[in-house]
C-alpha positions in Angstrom: 208.3 -72.7 205.5 208.3 -76.2 204.5 209.2 -77.5 207.9 206.3 -75.8 209.4 203.9 -77.5 206.9 205.4 -80.8 207.4 205.2 -80.4 211.3 201.7 -79.4 210.9 200.9 -82.4 208.6 202.5 -84.8 211.1 200.8 -83.2 214.0 197.2 -83.5 212.2 197.9 -87.1 211.4 198.8 -87.9 215.0 195.4 -86.3 216.0 193.5 -88.0 213.4 195.1 -91.3 214.3 194.4 -90.6 218.0 190.6 -89.8 217.1 190.2 -93.2 215.5 192.2 -95.2 217.7 191.1 -93.9 221.3 188.2 -91.3 220.8 187.6 -91.5 224.6 191.1 -90.6 225.5 191.3 -87.7 223.1 188.0 -86.4 224.4 189.1 -86.7 228.0 192.6 -85.0 227.0 190.8 -82.1 225.3 188.3 -81.8 228.4 191.2 -81.3 230.9 193.1 -79.2 228.5 190.3 -76.8 228.2 189.7 -76.9 232.2 193.3 -76.2 232.8 193.3 -73.3 230.3 190.2 -71.9 231.9 191.9 -72.0 235.3 195.1 -70.5 233.9 192.9 -67.6 232.3 191.2 -67.1 235.9 194.6 -67.0 237.4 195.7 -64.2 235.0 192.8 -62.1 235.4 193.0 -62.3 239.2 196.7 -61.5 239.1 196.0 -58.4 236.9 193.1 -57.2 239.0 195.4 -57.8 242.0 198.2 -55.6 240.4 195.8 -52.8 239.3 194.4 -52.6 242.8 197.8 -52.3 244.3 198.6 -49.3 242.2 195.7 -47.6 243.5 
């Protein structure tokens, strides 16, 4: 349990450091991550719909 807290704190520290050292880079990375997640979600739902259609 302690290792999870340490990893979380290190990750949080890295994100805060990145925010102050390169806010534009962090924003661009967040934007591309959100866009990629959205595309993945769309692909997942299309695959589910194709599977359901193939059953019927």
